[in-house]
C-alpha atoms as a printed R data frame, in Angstrom:
   type eleno elety resid chain resno       x       y      z
1  ATOM     1    CA   UNK     A     1  -1.221 -89.673 22.638
2  ATOM     2    CA   UNK     A     2  -4.789 -89.386 21.472
3  ATOM     3    CA   UNK     A     3  -7.030 -92.448 21.427
4  ATOM     4    CA   UNK     A     4  -7.448 -94.484 18.159
5  ATOM     5    CA   UNK     A     5 -10.748 -94.102 16.189
6  ATOM     6    CA   UNK     A     6 -12.877 -97.271 16.525
7  ATOM     7    CA   UNK     A     7 -12.234 -99.660 13.547
8  ATOM     8    CA   UNK     A     8 -16.027 -99.931 12.985
9  ATOM     9    CA   UNK     A     9 -16.176 -96.226 12.613
10 ATOM    10    CA   UNK     A    10 -13.249 -96.108 10.329
11 ATOM    11    CA   UNK     A    11 -14.903 -98.772  8.062
12 ATOM    12    CA   UNK     A    12 -18.164 -96.625  7.978
13 ATOM    13    CA   UNK     A    13 -16.450 -93.457  7.169
14 ATOM    14    CA   UNK     A    14 -14.245 -95.194  4.395
15 ATOM    15    CA   UNK     A    15 -17.423 -96.521  2.830
16 ATOM    16    CA   UNK     A    16 -19.430 -93.212  3.111
17 ATOM    17    CA   UNK     A    17 -17.356 -91.965  0.042
18 ATOM    18    CA   UNK     A    18 -17.196 -95.366 -1.687
19 ATOM    19    CA   UNK     A    19 -13.576 -95.664 -0.647
20 ATOM    20    CA   UNK     A    20 -12.537 -92.437 -2.267
21 ATOM    21    CA   UNK     A    21 -10.689 -89.473 -1.093
22 ATOM    22    CA   UNK     A    22 -13.228 -86.695 -0.630
23 ATOM    23    CA   UNK     A    23 -10.674 -84.059 -1.749
24 ATOM    24    CA   UNK     A    24  -8.931 -85.537 -4.777
25 ATOM    25    CA   UNK     A    25 -11.178 -88.474 -5.522
26 ATOM    26    CA   UNK     A    26  -8.314 -91.067 -5.456
27 ATOM    27    CA   UNK     A    27  -9.360 -94.611 -4.686
28 ATOM    28    CA   UNK     A    28  -8.174 -95.594 -1.123
29 ATOM    29    CA   UNK     A    29  -7.783 -98.855  0.488
30 ATOM    30    CA   UNK     A    30  -8.656 -99.464  4.185
31 ATOM    31    CA   UNK     A    31  -4.774 -99.267  4.759
32 ATOM    32    CA   UNK     A    32  -4.135 -95.925  2.784
33 ATOM    33    CA   UNK     A    33  -7.413 -94.193  4.056
34 ATOM    34    CA   UNK     A    34  -6.881 -91.440  6.617
35 ATOM    35    CA   UNK     A    35  -9.668 -89.629  8.343
36 ATOM    36    CA   UNK     A    36 -10.053 -85.939  8.389
37 ATOM    37    CA   UNK     A    37 -12.066 -84.062 11.049
38 ATOM    38    CA   UNK     A    38 -14.589 -81.752  9.343
39 ATOM    39    CA   UNK     A    39 -14.458 -79.723 12.580
40 ATOM    40    CA   UNK     A    40 -11.149 -79.851 13.863
41 ATOM    41    CA   UNK     A    41 -10.409 -81.666 17.359
42 ATOM    42    CA   UNK     A    42  -8.818 -78.153 18.486
43 ATOM    43    CA   UNK     A    43 -12.147 -76.516 17.889
44 ATOM    44    CA   UNK     A    44 -14.263 -79.152 19.584
45 ATOM    45    CA   UNK     A    45 -14.718 -81.652 16.965
46 ATOM    46    CA   UNK     A    46 -15.469 -85.160 17.763
47 ATOM    47    CA   UNK     A    47 -14.003 -88.569 16.630
48 ATOM    48    CA   UNK     A    48 -17.367 -89.434 15.575
49 ATOM    49    CA   UNK     A    49 -18.573 -90.620 12.010
50 ATOM    50    CA   UNK     A    50 -20.752 -87.323 11.636
51 ATOM    51    CA   UNK     A    51 -17.454 -85.309 11.849
52 ATOM    52    CA   UNK     A    52 -15.024 -87.490  9.898
53 ATOM    53    CA   UNK     A    53 -14.458 -87.864  6.100
54 ATOM    54    CA   UNK     A    54 -12.096 -90.181  4.353
55 ATOM    55    CA   UNK     A    55  -9.133 -88.795  2.393
56 ATOM    56    CA   UNK     A    56  -5.632 -89.523  1.398
57 ATOM    57    CA   UNK     A    57  -2.592 -88.428  3.576
58 ATOM    58    CA   UNK     A    58  -1.445 -85.873  1.235
59 ATOM    59    CA   UNK     A    59  -4.831 -84.124  1.074
60 ATOM    60    CA   UNK     A    60  -5.315 -84.432  4.862
61 ATOM    61    CA   UNK     A    61  -2.000 -82.443  5.401
62 ATOM    62    CA   UNK     A    62  -2.692 -80.034  2.513
63 ATOM    63    CA   UNK     A    63  -6.090 -79.008  3.923
64 ATOM    64    CA   UNK     A    64  -4.586 -77.107  6.762
65 ATOM    65    CA   UNK     A    65  -7.024 -74.265  8.063
66 ATOM    66    CA   UNK     A    66  -9.292 -74.512  5.017
67 ATOM    67    CA   UNK     A    67 -12.849 -75.583  5.494
68 ATOM    68    CA   UNK     A    68 -13.414 -79.152  4.193
69 ATOM    69    CA   UNK     A    69 -15.935 -77.952  1.599
70 ATOM    70    CA   UNK     A    70 -13.395 -75.478  0.077
71 ATOM    71    CA   UNK     A    71 -11.093 -78.601 -0.927
72 ATOM    72    CA   UNK     A    72 -13.865 -81.109 -1.455
73 ATOM    73    CA   UNK     A    73 -13.919 -82.796 -4.958
74 ATOM    74    CA   UNK     A    74 -17.237 -81.934 -6.905
75 ATOM    75    CA   UNK     A    75 -18.341 -85.409 -6.568
76 ATOM    76    CA   UNK     A    76 -18.152 -85.328 -2.834
77 ATOM    77    CA   UNK     A    77 -19.045 -81.738 -2.129
78 ATOM    78    CA   UNK     A    78 -22.561 -82.428 -1.047
79 ATOM    79    CA   UNK     A    79 -21.373 -85.030  1.491
80 ATOM    80    CA   UNK     A    80 -18.855 -82.698  2.978
81 ATOM    81    CA   UNK     A    81 -21.173 -79.707  3.219
82 ATOM    82    CA   UNK     A    82 -23.721 -82.121  4.775
83 ATOM    83    CA   UNK     A    83 -21.260 -82.879  7.545
84 ATOM    84    CA   UNK     A    84 -20.200 -79.221  7.913
85 ATOM    85    CA   UNK     A    85 -23.871 -78.346  8.366
86 ATOM    86    CA   UNK     A    86 -24.048 -80.736 11.214
87 ATOM    87    CA   UNK     A    87 -20.931 -79.602 12.900
88 ATOM    88    CA   UNK     A    88 -21.547 -75.807 12.438
89 ATOM    89    CA   UNK     A    89 -25.269 -75.265 12.907
């Protein structure tokens, strides 16, 4: 079982997109917010604020192998691109 992401980190990531899903722009509560790794854990991505974006469960599953920026809602594309740039220099 993988370790849980720190509650403080979860709150910061949730707030980074004003509580919205970065993929479909749905409003998320703290309970419905899932965190997606910009760089997947399987490829060395960390459970850190710089590598996480808030999203709904449906979008988190739908993303699959696509890059996060390919699915990003136009409103949040700049945020996702900045995080990708930090993870894939």
